[in-house]
C-alpha positions in Angstrom: 0.0 0.0 0.0 2.0 3.1 -1.2 -0.2 5.8 0.4 -0.1 5.7 4.2 -2.4 7.4 6.6 -1.3 5.6 9.8 1.3 3.2 11.1 0.7 0.4 13.6 3.0 0.3 16.6 6.4 -1.2 15.9 6.4 -0.1 12.2 9.1 2.2 10.9 7.2 5.3 10.0 9.8 8.0 9.2 13.4 8.6 8.2 15.5 11.7 8.3 19.0 12.8 7.3 21.4 14.7 9.5 24.0 16.2 7.1 26.8 18.7 7.1 25.5 20.5 4.0 21.7 20.5 3.6 21.8 22.6 0.4 24.1 20.2 -1.4 22.3 17.1 0.0 19.0 18.5 -1.1 20.3 18.9 -4.6 21.8 15.4 -4.6 18.7 13.6 -3.5 16.4 15.9 -5.4 18.2 15.0 -8.6 18.4 11.3 -7.7 14.9 10.7 -6.4 12.9 13.6 -7.7 12.4 15.1 -4.3 11.3 18.7 -3.6 12.1 20.5 -0.4 10.0 22.5 2.1 12.0 24.2 4.8 10.3 24.7 8.2 11.7 26.8 11.1 12.3 24.8 14.2 12.1 27.6 16.8 15.8 27.5 17.7 17.0 29.4 14.7 17.4 26.3 12.7 15.3 24.7 10.0 14.0 21.2 9.3 13.3 20.3 5.7 10.4 18.1 4.6 11.2 16.2 1.5 8.4 15.5 -0.9 7.7 13.0 -3.7 4.6 13.5 -5.9 3.1 15.8 -3.3 3.7 13.4 -0.3 6.2 13.7 2.6 8.7 11.0 2.2 11.7 12.0 4.5 13.2 14.8 6.5 16.5 16.6 6.6 18.4 18.8 9.0 21.9 20.1 9.5 24.0 17.8 11.7 24.6 19.0 15.2 28.1 20.4 15.8 28.7 18.1 18.7 28.2 15.1 16.4 30.6 16.5 13.9 33.2 17.1 16.7 32.8 13.5 17.9 33.5 12.3 14.4 30.0 11.0 13.7 29.4 11.0 9.9 26.2 12.3 8.3 23.6 9.7 8.8 20.0 8.5 8.2 17.8 7.8 11.2 14.9 5.5 11.3 11.9 6.3 13.5 9.5 3.6 14.7 5.9 4.3 15.5 4.6 3.8 19.0 1.2 4.6 20.6 2.7 6.0 23.8 6.3 7.1 23.6 6.7 7.7 27.3 5.5 4.2 28.1 7.7 2.7 25.5 10.8 4.7 26.6 10.2 3.6 30.2 10.8 -0.1 29.0 14.1 0.6 27.3 16.6 0.4 30.2 15.1 -2.8 31.5 15.6 -4.4 28.1 19.3 -3.3 27.9 18.9 -0.2 25.8 19.9 3.4 26.5 17.7 6.5 26.4 19.8 9.3 24.8 17.0 11.8 24.6 13.9 11.3 26.8 10.5 12.0 25.3 9.8 15.5 24.1 7.2 17.2 22.0 8.0 18.3 18.4 5.6 21.2 18.3 2.2 19.8 17.1 3.8 17.1 14.9 4.3 14.4 17.5 6.3 13.3 20.5 9.6 11.4 20.2 12.6 9.9 22.0 16.1 8.9 20.8 17.2 5.4 21.8 20.3 3.3 21.5 19.7 -0.4 21.4 21.8 -2.9 23.3 24.1 -3.5 20.4 24.8 0.3 19.8 22.4 1.3 17.0 20.5 4.5 17.4 16.9 5.0 16.4 13.9 7.1 17.2 10.5 6.4 18.7 7.7 8.4 17.2 4.2 9.0 18.7 2.3 10.8 15.9 0.1 13.8 16.4 -0.3 15.9 13.2 2.5 14.1 11.4 2.0 10.3 11.0 5.3 9.8 9.1 5.9 9.2 5.5 2.7 9.6 3.4 4.2 7.5 0.5 6.2 4.3 0.7 7.3 1.4 -1.6 7.2 3.7 -4.7 10.4 4.8 -6.5 12.0 7.6 -4.5 10.4 6.6 -1.2 11.3 4.3 1.6 10.7 0.6 0.9 12.6 -1.2 3.8 14.4 -0.6 7.1 17.1 -3.0 8.3 19.3 -3.1 11.3 22.9 -4.0 10.6 24.6 -5.0 13.8 27.2 -7.3 15.5 24.7 -8.8 17.9 21.6 -9.7 15.9 20.3 -12.2 18.5 20.3 -9.6 21.3 19.0 -6.9 19.0 16.0 -8.8 17.6 15.0 -9.9 21.1 15.2 -6.2 22.3 13.0 -4.9 19.5 10.5 -7.8 19.7 10.0 -7.2 23.4 10.0 -3.4 23.2 7.5 -3.2 20.4 5.5 -6.4 20.8 6.7 -7.9 17.5 7.1 -11.5 16.3 10.2 -12.8 14.5 10.6 -14.9 11.4 14.2 -16.3 11.1 15.7 -17.5 7.9 19.0 -19.2 7.2 20.7 -17.3 4.4 23.7 -19.6 4.0 27.0 -17.7 4.0 25.1 -14.5 5.0 24.0 -16.2 8.2 20.6 -15.7 9.7 18.2 -13.0 8.6 15.4 -12.0 11.0 12.3 -10.3 9.8 10.4 -8.5 12.5 6.6 -9.0 12.1 3.5 -7.1 13.2 0.8 -9.8 12.7 1.2 -10.9 9.1 3.1 -7.7 8.1 6.8 -7.6 7.7 8.0 -4.4 9.2 11.8 -4.5 9.4 14.9 -6.7 9.1 17.8 -7.6 11.5 21.1 -9.1 10.5 24.7 -9.4 11.6 27.2 -7.4 9.6 29.6 -9.5 7.4 32.9 -10.3 9.1 34.8 -8.2 6.6 33.0 -5.0 7.5 35.5 -2.6 9.1 35.3 -2.2 12.9 34.8 1.6 12.5 31.4 1.0 10.9 28.9 1.1 13.9 25.7 -0.9 14.2 23.1 1.1 12.3 19.7 1.2 10.8 20.0 1.1 7.0 17.3 2.8 5.0 16.4 1.3 1.6 14.7 3.6 -1.1 12.7 2.0 -3.8 13.8 2.2 -7.5 12.6 0.7 -10.8 16.2 0.1 -11.8 19.0 -0.4 -9.3 21.9 -0.3 -11.7 20.8 2.9 -13.4 20.1 4.5 -10.1 23.6 3.6 -8.9 25.1 5.0 -12.0 23.2 8.2 -11.6 24.2 8.5 -7.9 27.9 8.0 -8.6 27.7 10.6 -11.4 26.3 13.0 -8.7 29.2 12.2 -6.3 28.1 9.2 -4.4 30.3 6.2 -3.5 29.3 2.6 -4.0 29.9 0.5 -0.8 28.1 -2.6 -2.0 27.7 -3.0 -5.8 24.3 -4.1 -7.2 23.5 -7.7 -6.3 20.6 -10.1 -6.4 19.0 -11.8 -3.4 17.2 -14.8 -4.9 13.5 -14.6 -4.3 13.7 -11.1 -2.9 15.1 -8.6 -5.3 18.1 -6.5 -6.3 19.8 -3.9 -4.2 23.0 -1.8 -3.7 24.4 0.3 -0.9 25.9 3.8 -1.3 27.4 6.7 0.6 26.0 10.0 -0.5 28.6 12.8 -1.3 28.8 13.8 2.4 29.1 10.3 3.8 25.6 9.2 4.7 24.9 5.6 3.9 21.7 4.5 2.2 20.5 1.7 0.0 18.4 1.4 -3.1 16.2 -1.7 -3.8 13.9 -3.2 -6.3 11.9 -6.0 -4.9 10.8 -8.9 -7.1 7.2 -8.7 -8.1 4.9 -11.2 -6.4 2.8 -13.1 -8.9 
């Protein structure tokens, strides 16, 4: 269902980019995905940009905080997961082994959120919607199609998210890739969890990887590299699933592009 008007608890509902150069990043993603940008004042002298595709909000963008830059944190995409009561969900985090980095706070009339670090080190947001439910368009070219946790402790991570968000787990043996866990809300697949490959450098932290849909992975990768992106995982097939690639944008934020196989 590409048009969304609500998100069940436990479902990734929004993503946003913290970048060192919002103007340049907006030009890159605008050219790559056809996004338009609407800047909104945040009340502290800064701005938060809503990124639109075909008239629908699909992602957000803001300038990265100086303290993150000083700590050596690269530009990054953050995944936000829908909850019904962010205060109640946040209260469960410590008991499950996670860390609360920003306790619940209101984002004007848009919603209420918290910033959490899971037991394996990956950051994500919890989002309780008010006027802003999250992305209004998904699974269409230029919009989010999948969210996946890449970590070095998949067993601990999947247990944490399942208990925190009342999700079920479907675990598949992917051969050399190891186990792949799909987090489920009823019959709906909402996110993936997997261990990073042994060859991934130690400096790459556990993270939520955002996949954007495309009709042609290879042409999108070619276009992205022409715009200054770097390929970190060349286009490849996952039998029975689809084709994907992973890139770093010109400022260092990692994202993926994906074309799922059509179900017949």
